[in-house]
C-alpha positions, -999 to +999 in steps of 0.1 A: +003-003+002+014+034-009+024+052+019+003+080+035+009+112+050-001+110+084+005+131+118-001+118+151-001+146+178-006+138+218-030+157+231-042+147+267-078+163+275-117+160+281-121+145+242-158+166+238-141+202+248-111+189+227-122+174+195-116+206+175-085+223+191-055+220+172-067+221+136-056+254+130-030+260+103+001+269+111+024+269+078+024+293+046+007+284+020+028+274-013+010+291-039+005+324-016+027+325+011-001+334+035+006+321+068-021+299+081-029+290+048-015+254+038-025+219+045-019+212+080-031+199+119-037+163+132-047+136+103-059+108+115-065+092+152-050+107+181-046+100+215-067+121+237-083+113+272-120+099+266-145+111+296-176+087+290-193+054+285-164+028+284-166+000+259-142-026+265-134-048+239-159-076+233-185-058+242-213-057+216-211-019+207-247-014+201-260-030+232-236-003+251-252+023+229-286+012+236-285+010+272-278+042+281-296+076+275-287+096+244-269+123+242-243+099+256-197+098+249-187+060+243-149+060+245-139+027+228-110+005+240-078+003+220-082-032+194-110-041+175-143-039+178-160-057+146-197-051+138-219-070+113-242-044+111-239-007+114-234+009+150-262+037+150-268+062+177-291+086+189-284+120+186-262+140+207-241+106+209-202+107+207-177+078+198-148+082+202-118+058+199-093+053+223-056+053+210-055+019+187-096+015+186-103+004+154-143-001+141-144-030+115-172-038+091-151-074+086-147-112+099-121-128+098-124-156+079-106-191+088-106-231+089-090-232+054-085-262+034-066-272+006-081-273-030-059-286-053-029-257-053-057-235-037-072-228-005-109-223+006-129-214+035-165-203+041-175-169+035-207-148+045-217-143+011-257-134+001-273-160-021-267-135-046-239-111-055-247-076-062-245-059-096-239-025-113-242-010-138-217+019-137-188-006-136-154+000-158-152-026-185-123-038-170-138-041-128-172-057-142-180-069-104-171-033-090-205-040-070-197-071-053-196-055-020-183-082+003-141-074-002-117-099+010-086-086+022-054-104+030-032-088+056-047-058+050-047-056+011-081-059-010-077-087-030-088-086-071-116-103-082-117-129-103-150-144-120-140-181-115-120-205-094-098-215-126-088-174-128-075-178-092-036-162-091-016-149-063-034-110-051-067-122-061-105-139-048-134-164-064-160-156-044-188-179-051-220-169-041-246-199-041-221-218-018-207-188+000-170-202-006-141-183-005-109-193-029-070-179-030-045-190-040-025-173-015-016-197+014-037-180+042-022-205+069-006-174+095-019-143+074-051-125+085-078-129+059-107-107+064-140-101+048-165-075+046-198-078+063-212-049+076-232-029+051-223+002+072-203+009+103-217+039+116-253+049+101-282+072+114-302+102+103-302+117+135-286+148+144-255+161+160-231+130+160-198+129+169-176+102+155-137+111+168-100+090+169-112+059+151-100+036+125-134+025+105-124+003+081-137-025+054-173-024+054-197-040+024-213-008+019-230-004-010-222+024-035-232+059-027-234+049+012-210+058+036-187+038+058-201+066+084-235+080+069-258+107+083-275+105+046-306+084+034-317+078+002-358+063+010-373+076+024-355+112+019-336+118+047-308+133+066-288+139+099-275+174+106-246+186+127-224+157+127-186+159+135-161+135+122-131+145+135-095+130+134-103+096+122-086+073+097-112+060+072-099+031+048-111-001+028-142+000+028-163-004-005-184+025-011-178+060+000-159+068+034-181+092+050-217+105+037-230+134+051-256+163+058-263+197+064-238+217+092-211+192+093-175+192+106-151+168+089-117+180+099-084+160+107-091+124+085-071+104+071-099+088+038-081+067+015-086+032-005-126+034-006-140+015-035-160+040-046-154+078-030-136+093-002-166+113+006-199+124-003-223+156+008-255+171+004-274+200+022-264+231+040-232+245+054-205+219+062-171+224+065-148+197+047-112+206+064-077+195+068-082+159+056-060+140+037-083+122+008-063+093-014-064+064-032-099+064-034-118+048-066-105+015-063-134-006-068-136-003-106-169+023-109-163+044-137-155+083-131-178+091-152-203+079-132-191+089-098-158+077-078-131+094-070-125+118-044-151+135-031-191+143-045-207+170-035-248+170-048-275+198-041-255+216-016-256+251-001-224+273+010-198+239+018-165+250+019-136+225+012-102+240+026-065+230+033-076+193+023-048+171+004-065+154-019-044+128-044-039+099-065-075+092-066-095+074-098-122+098-106-118+139-101-099+154-071-131+175-056-160+175-072-195+196-072-222+177-099-260+188-091-272+216-081-253+228-062-246+264-050-219+291-029-193+264-026-155+274-019-127+253-024-096+274-009-062+267+003-065+229-012-033+207-022-051+186-053-022+166-067-022+133-098-057+123-097-072+109-128-096+133-135-101+170-131-084+183-104-112+210-092-146+197-114-173+220-110-204+207-132-237+216-133-239+235-103-237+276-095-217+303-079-189+295-061-148+308-053-115+291-063-088+301-049-055+297-038-058+262-044-022+246-055-038+217-087-006+202-100-006+166-124-045+159-125-061+143-154-041+112-157-062+093-175-062+115-208-102+113-219-095+140-248-109+168-256-106+199-228-115+173-201-098+165-168-081+202-163-072+210-131-099+236-129-126+226-148-157+246-151-189+226-166-223+235-179-216+258-146-224+296-134-248+317-118-259+353-110-232+361-089-206+342-107-181+315-107-144+332-092-113+311-098-085+334-089-046+330-076-046+292-083-014+278-088-024+251-116+005+230-132+011+200-153-029+185-156-039+176-186-057+205-195-051+243-176-085+261-167-113+250-188-149+259-193-171+235-212-204+238-220-217+203-224-253+209-231-263+195-195-289+228-196-309+205-216-314+178-195-347+173-180-335+153-150-305+170-138-312+192-104-314+225-116-331+242-080-313+279-096-324+278-129-308+266-161-271+254-164-253+281-180-216+290-181-220+322-173-199+354-152-170+327-147-142+352-140-109+332-142-083+360-130-048+360-115-039+326-115-001+312-127-008+284-154+021+258-165+012+240-196+031+216-218+020+207-255-016+197-254-030+210-234-055+242-229-070+268-209-099+286-222-137+278-234-153+254-254-189+242-263-204+210-286-243+226-284-236+249-310-247+279-290-218+306-288-235+323-260-208+308-236-182+328-258-205+362-267-228+367-241-223+351-208-196+374-188-171+350-191-132+361-190-098+358-187-079+382-169-043+391-153-032+357-153+000+343-157+008+317-183+045+290-186+044+280-217+064+255-242+069+288-265+050+317-265+038+302-305+026+271-290-014+266-296-023+263-258-055+288-258-092+279-268-122+302-275-147+306-304-140+270-313-110+277-321-075+269-310-052+296-305-014+311-293-008+334-271-013+363-297-046+346-311-058+341-275-054+381-266-070+389-301-099+371-290-101+398-260-086+380-228-060+382-206-055+419-223-033+424-186-020+390-186+013+377-197+028+345-212+066+334-203+085+303-217+082+275-189+115+270-173 
């Protein structure tokens, strides 16, 4: 497993008074040099005192919760607390781990028997596997949520016993049989069984200082989850603080409005790092990395994150890297979104993708090396505004955008005509987008500008979109790195189109 950045901080104070202490940044942002604007603070579980109801190792977590009044604090002892169904807190409850506490949705597989050159054991599988129509062609089994892990490494599924080789697993659902090629003796083999780890639609829940791992959660469902699709509902005011959320099948953390998600290490989920609904949440100082491993299509929903139908969400000082899809992604009816002081590196899709949404501010971010899948056209930019805009507009300012598949792109891809897309604040037009004072470094074949595939020129002529006072570092001043009015242009042509009259271009290096 790739090495992740992780900082451990020891703070021995009462937990509920101290959950949010210590998360203020103290370093300078590499883009702006502004003190207090860079990723910092504790990431992942940290040792803190916990004053509340102890949950000893081996005690059923839900039984302890149910035997105490709502609004209690529960202190999970160090060690692995295994659950086969989601823990369901009540309003005001806090689930807090002492250092080394793990809440796991898996069971340990034992009683292995030789099967020719292979090994087989009894698993815990439903009669029929889950299916999903939005898998990559290379991973048609992405909807099968009951992942198997060998020493905490997720094994890749294969469709028959004859295809099993080291590093892979075959799960036979009718007989509930798990088959490996790796010798499981003296190894830890676990199979995900719980459909979530912490799940409830009540308000004001705290989840802190835990390792949360190996849930068999479906796509679009969080291992930690306060949202509910049917009947629709969501808990608000959740605080998800200083956890390591890893190796879950669907989403790592799913949360509703007025929530605080800070200081977490969110990595190696099968679908998404986190998902957001609702109003007024803050997502800050997290590391979000290597998510999207189960093979869901990122054109549908996979990667670092996704916002849907939100108002006033702030995404700040997060380190978002190596996700198999977009890094930070707002897709569907989002308004007043703020992306600031994030470091977004080496994601498969766009670094920041603001899609079929409305007014936003995107500022002081470092966006490097994104768009590694190279889908083509002007997709997978460092900052990508897609069928989005609003009456107040989208401001893209003072970002450092370097070496992405494309630089900063505005795309009218026809979503204004798609009835099923959420449009709570009007049609999805690329309008009032102001791109200014950014530093954009591009290589050959990389573009900044605006494009459309609708046959409508208003993205260029009537919608108030403009690029001003940006600095471009280019292969040469004659290189073609800009798009406007359905033409690919060099620097002189770009300025001739009316853009960046107060900007400048210089050869890179």
